[in-house]
DRENVEXKE-708842 format. One line per field, with one value per residue (C-alpha): residue number from 1; chain; y, z, x. Coordinates in pm, 1 decimal. Layout:
! residues N
pos <- NUM/... .
unit <- A/... .
north <- Y/... .
up <- Z/... .
east <- X/... .
! end
This chain:
! residues 472
pos <- 1/2/3/4/5/6/7/8/9/10/11/12/13/14/15/16/17/18/19/20/21/22/23/24/25/26/27/28/29/30/31/32/33/34/35/36/37/38/39/40/41/42/43/44/45/46/47/48/49/50/51/52/53/54/55/56/57/58/59/60/61/62/63/64/65/66/67/68/69/70/71/72/73/74/75/76/77/78/79/80/81/82/83/84/85/86/87/88/89/90/91/92/93/94/95/96/97/98/99/100/101/102/103/104/105/106/107/108/109/110/111/112/113/114/115/116/117/118/119/120/121/122/123/124/125/126/127/128/129/130/131/132/133/134/135/136/137/138/139/140/141/142/143/144/145/146/147/148/149/150/151/152/153/154/155/156/157/158/159/160/161/162/163/164/165/166/167/168/169/170/171/172/173/174/175/176/177/178/179/180/181/182/183/184/185/186/187/188/189/190/191/192/193/194/195/196/197/198/199/200/201/202/203/204/205/206/207/208/209/210/211/212/213/214/215/216/217/218/219/220/221/222/223/224/225/226/227/228/229/230/231/232/233/234/235/236/237/238/239/240/241/242/243/244/245/246/247/248/249/250/251/252/253/254/255/256/257/258/259/260/261/262/263/264/265/266/267/268/269/270/271/272/273/274/275/276/277/278/279/280/281/282/283/284/285/286/287/288/289/290/291/292/293/294/295/296/297/298/299/300/301/302/303/304/305/306/307/308/309/310/311/312/313/314/315/316/317/318/319/320/321/322/323/324/325/326/327/328/329/330/331/332/333/334/335/336/337/338/339/340/341/342/343/344/345/346/347/348/349/350/351/352/353/354/355/356/357/358/359/360/361/362/363/364/365/366/367/368/369/370/371/372/373/374/375/376/377/378/379/380/381/382/383/384/385/386/387/388/389/390/391/392/393/394/395/396/397/398/399/400/401/402/403/404/405/406/407/408/409/410/411/412/413/414/415/416/417/418/419/420/421/422/423/424/425/426/427/428/429/430/431/432/433/434/435/436/437/438/439/440/441/442/443/444/445/446/447/448/449/450/451/452/453/454/455/456/457/458/459/460/461/462/463/464/465/466/467/468/469/470/471/472 .
unit <- A/A/A/A/A/A/A/A/A/A/A/A/A/A/A/A/A/A/A/A/A/A/A/A/A/A/A/A/A/A/A/A/A/A/A/A/A/A/A/A/A/A/A/A/A/A/A/A/A/A/A/A/A/A/A/A/A/A/A/A/A/A/A/A/A/A/A/A/A/A/A/A/A/A/A/A/A/A/A/A/A/A/A/A/A/A/A/A/A/A/A/A/A/A/A/A/A/A/A/A/A/A/A/A/A/A/A/A/A/A/A/A/A/A/A/A/A/A/A/A/A/A/A/A/A/A/A/A/A/A/A/A/A/A/A/A/A/A/A/A/A/A/A/A/A/A/A/A/A/A/A/A/A/A/A/A/A/A/A/A/A/A/A/A/A/A/A/A/A/A/A/A/A/A/A/A/A/A/A/A/A/A/A/A/A/A/A/A/A/A/A/A/A/A/A/A/A/A/A/A/A/A/A/A/A/A/A/A/A/A/A/A/A/A/A/A/A/A/A/A/A/A/A/A/A/A/A/A/A/A/A/A/A/A/A/A/A/A/A/A/A/A/A/A/A/A/A/A/A/A/A/A/A/A/A/A/A/A/A/A/A/A/A/A/A/A/A/A/A/A/A/A/A/A/A/A/A/A/A/A/A/A/A/A/A/A/A/A/A/A/A/A/A/A/A/A/A/A/A/A/A/A/A/A/A/A/A/A/A/A/A/A/A/A/A/A/A/A/A/A/A/A/A/A/A/A/A/A/A/A/A/A/A/A/A/A/A/A/A/A/A/A/A/A/A/A/A/A/A/A/A/A/A/A/A/A/A/A/A/A/A/A/A/A/A/A/A/A/A/A/A/A/A/A/A/A/A/A/A/A/A/A/A/A/A/A/A/A/A/A/A/A/A/A/A/A/A/A/A/A/A/A/A/A/A/A/A/A/A/A/A/A/A/A/A/A/A/A/A/A/A/A/A/A/A/A/A/A/A/A/A/A/A/A/A/A/A/A/A/A/A/A/A/A/A/A/A/A/A/A/A/A/A/A/A/A/A/A/A/A/A/A/A/A/A/A/A/A/A/A/A/A .
north <- 2647.4/2636.5/2454.8/2073.3/2064.6/1743.6/1823.5/1925.9/1693.3/1657.5/1682.5/1881.6/2134.7/2358.7/2567.6/2448.6/2617.7/2940.4/2847.4/2743.5/2646.8/2426.9/2264.5/2242.9/2058.7/1815.0/1739.7/1676.1/1401.5/1264.9/1048.4/899.6/826.6/630.5/445.4/354.4/224.4/8.7/-116.5/-202.1/-171.9/-481.7/-744.6/-848.3/-638.3/-275.8/-327.0/-456.3/-251.7/-273.4/-116.2/143.4/426.4/769.2/1076.7/1342.8/1594.8/1635.6/1654.6/1443.1/1272.2/1190.4/1236.7/917.1/807.5/454.5/310.3/94.5/225.3/77.3/167.8/332.2/575.1/619.4/999.1/1018.4/1387.2/1597.9/1663.1/1864.0/1865.9/2208.4/2473.1/2553.9/2901.2/3053.6/2717.9/2721.9/2483.2/2223.5/2122.3/2184.3/2479.7/2701.7/2593.8/2854.4/3011.7/3022.9/2740.2/2779.2/2789.9/2798.7/2597.5/2745.6/2770.1/2652.8/2328.5/2272.4/1971.8/1783.8/1871.0/1737.1/1390.7/1349.4/1385.9/1192.0/905.4/885.8/940.2/665.1/405.0/454.5/330.4/59.6/-131.5/-130.7/-297.9/-545.6/-629.1/-648.1/-1027.0/-1111.8/-1077.2/-1396.6/-1561.1/-1370.1/-1563.6/-1388.7/-1097.3/-914.0/-941.2/-878.1/-550.5/-465.1/-511.5/-310.6/-23.7/-41.6/-6.8/298.6/471.6/426.8/564.8/884.8/913.4/936.8/1211.9/1394.2/1397.4/1471.9/1775.6/1892.8/1827.1/2039.5/2287.7/2394.1/2255.3/2366.7/2182.0/1951.1/1860.3/1783.8/1571.0/1365.7/1308.8/1153.3/913.8/809.9/655.8/534.7/317.5/-29.0/-238.1/-516.2/-379.6/-449.3/-131.5/97.1/-35.1/157.9/380.8/147.9/-208.5/-335.5/-210.3/-403.4/-754.8/-997.5/-1002.3/-1293.8/-1456.4/-1314.0/-1376.4/-1176.2/-913.2/-905.9/-868.6/-618.7/-398.5/-475.9/-410.6/-186.6/25.8/61.0/204.2/422.4/542.5/651.7/832.4/1022.8/1106.9/1220.4/1427.6/1523.8/1749.0/1920.8/2301.3/2297.4/2322.1/2187.4/1882.5/1833.2/1894.0/1633.6/1359.4/1453.2/1330.2/1060.3/916.0/895.6/672.0/478.0/356.9/127.1/-19.5/-92.4/-265.8/-486.9/-620.7/-640.0/-796.3/-1019.0/-1173.7/-1244.9/-1435.2/-1650.5/-1682.3/-1786.1/-2056.4/-2195.6/-2241.4/-2419.6/-2632.3/-2712.3/-2853.2/-3064.9/-3193.9/-3552.0/-3435.7/-3071.5/-2929.8/-2657.6/-2748.7/-3121.4/-2955.7/-2692.0/-2423.1/-2213.4/-2387.5/-2161.1/-2198.9/-2093.4/-1783.9/-1698.0/-1693.6/-1446.3/-1223.4/-1227.7/-1163.4/-880.7/-679.7/-707.9/-597.1/-313.4/-223.5/-94.4/165.4/375.5/403.3/372.6/400.4/672.5/946.9/1255.2/1306.3/1245.6/1506.5/1769.4/1716.3/1739.4/2044.5/2221.1/2164.6/1948.0/1622.1/1557.9/1257.5/1054.4/1262.4/1534.3/1797.0/1549.8/1495.3/1668.7/1761.9/2063.4/1980.2/2077.4/1792.1/1984.7/1845.9/1501.9/1173.6/803.6/493.1/206.8/-129.9/-121.1/-434.9/-397.2/-681.7/-921.1/-823.2/-581.8/-280.8/6.3/366.5/700.9/937.9/1282.7/1234.0/1415.2/1152.6/877.0/980.4/706.4/472.6/661.9/620.3/256.7/189.6/348.7/139.3/-168.7/-90.4/-30.7/-357.8/-543.6/-431.9/-616.0/-928.9/-901.3/-925.4/-1213.0/-1408.3/-1308.1/-1496.3/-1807.5/-1819.8/-1791.6/-2097.0/-2290.1/-2297.8/-2195.2/-2115.6/-1745.9/-1525.2/-1283.3/-1002.1/-1069.8/-833.7/-498.4/-630.1/-970.6/-987.9/-622.0/-519.0/-166.1/35.1/-77.8/-437.0/-505.6/-714.9/-942.3/-1203.2/-1237.9/-1459.3/-1359.9/-1274.9/-1026.1/-1236.8/-1232.3/-1553.1/-1661.3/-1745.1/-2144.7/-2090.4/-1874.7/-2101.4/-2388.9/-2190.4/-1943.4/-2177.3/-2195.8/-1841.0/-1708.8/-1854.3/-2100.6/-2137.3/-2428.5/-2248.6/-1973.0/-2270.5/-2427.9/-2102.6/-2046.3/-2405.7/-2363.9/-2006.3/-2046.7/-1768.2/-1778.2/-1554.1/-1653.3/-1363.8/-1486.9/-1759.6/-1805.3/-2001.2/-2273.8/-2131.9/-1801.4/-1722.5/-1485.5/-1125.1/-1018.6/-766.8/-638.7/-313.6/-29.2/-270.3/-466.3/-833.9/-1130.9/-1230.1/-875.0/-850.4/-639.8/-704.5/-718.5/-892.8/-781.0 .
up <- -86.6/-324.2/-227.6/-356.3/-695.0/-725.9/-1010.7/-1269.4/-1530.2/-1345.0/-954.5/-815.9/-516.2/-698.4/-874.1/-1211.5/-1358.9/-1327.7/-1551.8/-1876.9/-2021.2/-1756.9/-1760.7/-2150.6/-2135.8/-1858.7/-2035.4/-2354.8/-2157.3/-1966.4/-2280.7/-2331.1/-1963.4/-2013.2/-2316.5/-2113.1/-1824.7/-2053.0/-2228.0/-1905.5/-1638.4/-1450.4/-1729.1/-1740.1/-1481.9/-1639.2/-1640.9/-1290.9/-1010.4/-726.0/-379.6/-381.6/-166.6/-368.8/-237.4/-185.4/23.8/195.2/569.3/847.3/893.4/616.1/346.6/135.8/1.6/-1.8/-317.4/-597.6/-900.3/-1236.3/-1266.3/-1577.0/-1409.6/-1098.1/-1014.6/-1054.7/-939.7/-812.9/-450.3/-238.3/145.0/309.1/279.2/581.5/659.0/672.8/592.9/589.7/448.7/679.2/562.3/374.9/250.5/250.6/582.4/740.7/409.5/299.8/86.2/-307.3/-470.1/-824.0/-923.6/-834.1/-1165.4/-1056.6/-922.0/-1218.1/-1355.1/-1036.0/-942.8/-1248.9/-1216.6/-888.1/-985.3/-1308.2/-1140.2/-862.1/-1109.0/-1308.3/-1039.7/-1025.2/-1368.8/-1339.9/-1046.5/-1217.2/-1525.7/-1312.3/-1149.0/-1429.4/-1452.6/-1093.8/-1063.6/-1252.8/-963.2/-668.7/-341.2/-271.2/-346.5/-37.8/-215.1/-577.2/-429.0/-261.0/-561.0/-770.1/-474.4/-501.9/-875.4/-882.8/-629.0/-810.3/-1091.3/-905.3/-776.5/-1147.2/-1172.7/-897.5/-1062.4/-1397.8/-1264.0/-1098.1/-1455.7/-1644.1/-1390.8/-1341.4/-1620.4/-1938.6/-2249.4/-2087.8/-1823.0/-2101.5/-2289.3/-1963.6/-1880.2/-2223.2/-2173.6/-1865.5/-2076.7/-2316.1/-2119.0/-1977.9/-1720.4/-1844.3/-2187.8/-2363.8/-2548.1/-2328.6/-1967.2/-1651.7/-1488.3/-1184.7/-1221.9/-928.8/-1149.3/-1452.1/-1242.1/-1286.9/-1016.8/-1150.3/-825.1/-488.6/-248.4/-468.8/-465.5/-89.9/-73.0/-344.0/-133.7/192.6/59.5/-255.9/-164.2/169.7/-8.2/-189.9/178.2/254.6/-61.7/-52.3/320.9/201.5/-70.3/171.4/340.0/-2.0/-6.5/-326.1/-158.9/-413.9/-427.1/-62.4/-30.4/-284.9/-124.6/189.9/85.6/-130.7/192.4/328.2/45.0/36.6/396.0/283.5/25.2/315.8/488.3/222.1/187.6/577.5/672.1/323.9/418.9/765.7/649.4/453.5/738.2/961.1/707.6/628.7/999.8/1015.5/728.2/853.3/1190.8/992.3/735.7/829.2/725.9/837.1/492.3/415.6/47.6/99.4/194.1/-87.7/102.8/117.5/310.8/560.4/422.5/68.6/215.3/373.9/-8.4/-120.1/177.5/70.0/-281.7/-263.6/44.4/-142.8/-471.9/-319.6/-124.5/-452.5/-497.3/-263.7/-466.1/-402.1/-52.2/-163.0/-378.3/-488.0/-628.8/-263.1/-137.9/-387.5/-341.1/44.4/12.3/-214.4/7.0/-232.7/-44.6/333.8/546.4/688.7/934.5/877.7/1120.9/1410.0/1408.9/1662.1/1482.9/1289.2/955.8/769.3/814.6/713.2/1001.8/1006.4/945.4/901.0/890.1/670.4/574.6/221.6/10.2/-24.6/-143.4/-89.1/273.9/459.9/578.7/787.1/617.7/703.7/469.5/512.9/611.9/325.1/93.2/235.9/291.2/70.4/301.8/622.8/437.1/349.1/733.4/833.7/560.0/696.2/1056.6/967.9/773.8/1079.2/1270.9/1018.5/1035.4/1420.8/1385.5/1137.5/1399.8/1665.5/1448.1/1396.9/1792.9/1827.1/1613.4/1823.8/1576.4/1654.3/1299.5/1277.3/962.0/902.3/687.9/515.9/522.2/345.2/167.6/29.6/-351.8/-421.4/-790.2/-724.7/-488.0/-312.9/-264.6/-636.2/-794.3/-494.4/-308.3/29.8/242.4/415.3/722.9/512.2/526.4/180.0/-5.4/-313.9/-650.4/-566.8/-247.1/-402.5/-688.1/-420.6/-204.0/-414.0/-444.3/-73.8/-59.2/-355.8/-531.0/-795.6/-1110.0/-924.8/-639.1/-883.2/-1084.9/-746.1/-638.3/-955.0/-946.8/-592.5/-661.6/-824.9/-839.7/-581.4/-630.7/-400.5/-142.9/218.6/70.9/81.8/-90.2/92.1/103.0/293.2/602.8/610.4/705.0/1061.3/961.4/652.2/445.5/582.5/848.7/577.7/675.6/596.8/312.8/133.7/-231.0/-288.8/-666.8/-865.6/-1205.5/-1520.3 .
east <- -1010.2/-1284.1/-1621.3/-1679.9/-1831.1/-1953.4/-2174.9/-1898.7/-1808.3/-1458.6/-1575.2/-1320.5/-1241.0/-986.5/-1222.8/-1187.8/-1432.0/-1262.4/-978.1/-1137.5/-815.9/-732.7/-1072.6/-1063.7/-739.0/-822.9/-1185.7/-967.4/-766.9/-1084.7/-1196.5/-839.7/-826.8/-1189.0/-1048.1/-750.1/-988.8/-1180.8/-905.2/-654.3/-937.0/-1066.8/-1142.8/-1523.3/-1710.6/-1733.8/-2088.4/-2157.4/-2288.0/-2019.2/-2064.2/-1801.7/-1688.8/-1642.5/-1469.4/-1737.2/-1548.1/-1188.3/-1337.0/-1179.6/-1522.8/-1781.7/-1555.1/-1694.9/-2006.5/-2108.8/-2324.0/-2346.2/-2164.4/-2066.6/-1691.1/-1698.1/-1922.7/-1706.9/-1680.3/-1282.7/-1221.8/-948.4/-939.8/-680.7/-679.7/-742.3/-479.3/-286.3/-260.8/53.2/233.1/620.7/874.0/970.7/1303.1/1627.2/1784.4/1449.7/1336.1/1115.2/1018.7/647.8/561.9/518.3/183.0/342.7/631.6/963.8/1158.1/1499.9/1332.1/1094.3/1251.4/1290.3/954.7/793.2/997.3/869.5/503.6/558.5/726.9/446.0/174.1/299.1/259.6/-112.7/-236.5/43.5/-84.0/-472.1/-307.4/-114.8/-430.8/-685.0/-742.6/-769.4/-1149.6/-1152.0/-1017.5/-1164.9/-1217.7/-1525.9/-1762.5/-1601.3/-1251.9/-1372.6/-1530.5/-1202.1/-1010.1/-1246.5/-1196.2/-828.2/-835.7/-1089.1/-877.2/-531.3/-730.6/-851.4/-471.6/-370.2/-629.1/-472.2/-100.7/-249.0/-400.8/-55.2/100.4/-170.5/-210.3/167.5/372.1/206.2/261.2/553.4/294.3/12.6/277.6/351.0/-10.5/-58.3/256.0/112.9/-170.3/46.2/286.3/179.2/289.8/521.5/542.0/893.1/886.4/691.7/705.0/617.0/884.9/966.4/1035.7/813.5/516.9/602.2/610.2/322.4/40.5/-149.9/-283.7/-440.0/-155.5/53.6/-219.1/-248.0/147.3/127.1/-129.9/70.5/419.8/379.0/111.2/297.0/588.6/316.7/213.2/579.0/636.1/309.9/396.8/708.1/575.2/297.8/576.0/694.0/723.0/515.8/201.8/-44.6/145.3/162.5/-225.1/-262.9/-95.1/-242.8/-567.0/-434.8/-314.0/-666.9/-776.8/-454.1/-524.1/-792.6/-533.9/-286.7/-597.9/-652.6/-337.0/-246.2/-570.0/-559.1/-242.0/-369.2/-695.1/-427.9/-216.7/-509.6/-665.8/-302.9/-257.8/-609.6/-558.5/-184.3/-349.7/-614.9/-342.0/-202.6/131.3/104.9/89.7/-179.0/-149.9/-279.8/-586.2/-586.3/-443.0/-103.2/192.5/370.8/680.9/546.5/394.1/726.3/856.1/607.3/669.9/1052.6/992.5/752.1/903.4/1251.5/1129.4/959.7/1264.7/1405.0/1101.0/1288.3/1601.9/1960.0/2077.6/2313.6/2131.1/2229.5/1841.4/1723.0/1957.6/1857.2/1473.9/1543.1/1762.6/1521.4/1251.2/1053.6/1038.0/1077.4/1111.3/823.9/647.7/918.6/747.3/722.7/1096.5/1338.9/1636.2/1708.9/1542.6/1839.2/2068.0/2399.0/2584.7/2423.2/2563.3/2473.9/2663.7/2547.1/2716.5/2871.8/3028.4/3399.9/3598.0/3334.1/3267.8/3022.4/3220.9/3041.9/3079.0/2962.6/2759.1/2626.6/2281.7/2128.8/2274.2/2125.3/1749.1/1624.8/1786.7/1619.5/1269.5/1339.8/1395.1/1086.1/891.5/1094.4/970.8/638.9/600.9/744.5/419.5/184.3/432.5/406.9/6.6/39.8/246.0/0.6/-264.7/-21.2/11.6/-368.3/-403.4/-164.9/132.4/503.7/581.1/696.7/700.3/1003.6/1101.5/1416.5/1711.8/1700.0/1996.1/1821.5/1735.7/1794.1/1840.2/1911.3/2154.6/2464.5/2339.0/2283.7/2499.0/2595.8/2396.4/2270.4/2081.1/1740.9/1939.7/2166.4/2487.2/2684.6/2681.2/2858.8/2671.4/2689.4/2494.8/2259.7/2185.4/2147.3/1926.9/1703.5/1413.2/1399.2/1383.5/1193.9/858.1/912.3/716.6/577.9/468.5/307.5/129.8/-7.7/-160.1/-326.2/-479.7/-642.2/-782.7/-1109.4/-1371.4/-1624.9/-1939.8/-2214.5/-2255.9/-2102.7/-1918.1/-1545.3/-1271.1/-1119.6/-771.2/-861.7/-1044.5/-1333.6/-1275.9/-1352.7/-1626.3/-1795.7/-1693.7/-1928.8/-2041.8/-2250.8/-2355.9/-2145.0/-2360.4/-2396.2/-2402.8/-2086.4/-2112.6/-2433.4/-2372.0/-2522.1 .
! end
C-alpha cells in the first residue's frame, strides 16, 4: 500500500501520482464536486470555522486529526484500508480463490451497479440535510451535522475513485451523473427512494443517522467482504468514519427521549408537548416511519440480484467470515412468511435468494439494541413507557409486503383499518409542523434547546461550552 500523501491536491494512499491519467481525470472531476458542494451542501455556513476531524491515516489509532476547518477547504481524499496479504474470496462460487485486484470481466456490470448505488446515497444525504443548521439545537449538534456531511462527501470520493480507476469512460460518466441527480428532484431523483425523502427537522435527522446510516453500516459491511479487493478495502475504512454517524443518531434520539421523559413528568397532563417537548407517542411514530422506510433499502426479500452478487463473491453477508456455515449456501434454505389470499403463509426459499432478508434481520437486531438503551433511559427517568420497533412488514413499499397493509405488530389489516389507524402509527403533517415550531436555532456555546437533553460528553473530550463553530 502506498504511503499517505496528504500534500497532494487529492489526499490519498493509492499512489495517485503514479497514474497521471487517473490523476487528471479526478482533478477534472474535483471542481465539479466543489461546485456541487457549494450549491447543495450546508446552507449559510461555508465560510465558518468548524471543529472537524479529518482522516489523515488508516491506522487503527490516530487515524484522524481534529481542528478548525472551513468546510469547502476540507481535505476530501481517497483512503483504502491496509491490504491483507494473500486474502481469499470468503463466499460464493469462487470461495477460496485469491481476491481480484482488477474488475472481473464477467461481473463488471453487477459490480458497477453496486458501487454506483452505494455512491449515490452519499451526496443524497447531504442534500437532504442542507437546511438543518438553521434550527440546530446547539453548536455541538451543528458541528456533528457538518461532520456527517463532510464525511458523506468523502465517501462519495471513495466510490468515484473506484469508478474512475476501474471502469473507464462508463465509470467517469457514472461519477458525473452522481453530481447531476438531486434528492427529491422530480426529473433526476436519487436512486433509492429513502434518499428522496424530506429531512427537515432534527428528530428526523437523528432518526436518519440512526436508521438510514445504520443501513449504510450493513451495506458497507457486506461490501467489505467483496472479492473485489479495492471495494472491500474502501468500505472497511468508510465503516471507521460511519461509526460516528451512528453515534450521532443513536445518542441524538436518546437525548430526545431523556428530555421528553423529563418534560412529561413536569407537565400537568403528562404531555411533553405542553412544555415545548416531543411527546413520546409522537417519537414512536417517527421511529416507525424511519425504520420502515429504511427496511426497503435492503431490497426485496427474494432477490436474484442478491443471489448473483453472493455467488460471484462480490457482496457477502454481515460479518461473513465469522459465520460458521460453509459460506457457499447451495444446500441452505430459509423460511419466511409471504402473503397468499390475504393471509401470511410460511414459504421456504433457497438461502441465496433471500440474502437481502438475512441482512435486513441483522439490521433489525442491531436497531433493537439501540431501542433497548432508549428504554433504559426512560426507566431511569421513572417512566413505564416503552419504545418499540415495528414489524419488518409494516409500511413497506418494496418487496413481498408492498401493496398490503400491516399493523406495527405485523398483522395484516384491511384498507379501512389502515386508513383509520395510519395517523396513530405514522407522523402527520401536524406532527411535522409542531416539530418545526419548537426547533429554533441555539448558537450560544454550552446552551441547548429546550426539547433535547445535553450530551454526556463533548466531542474530542471538549468542555460543555466549547465553541464548536466559529461564525464569520
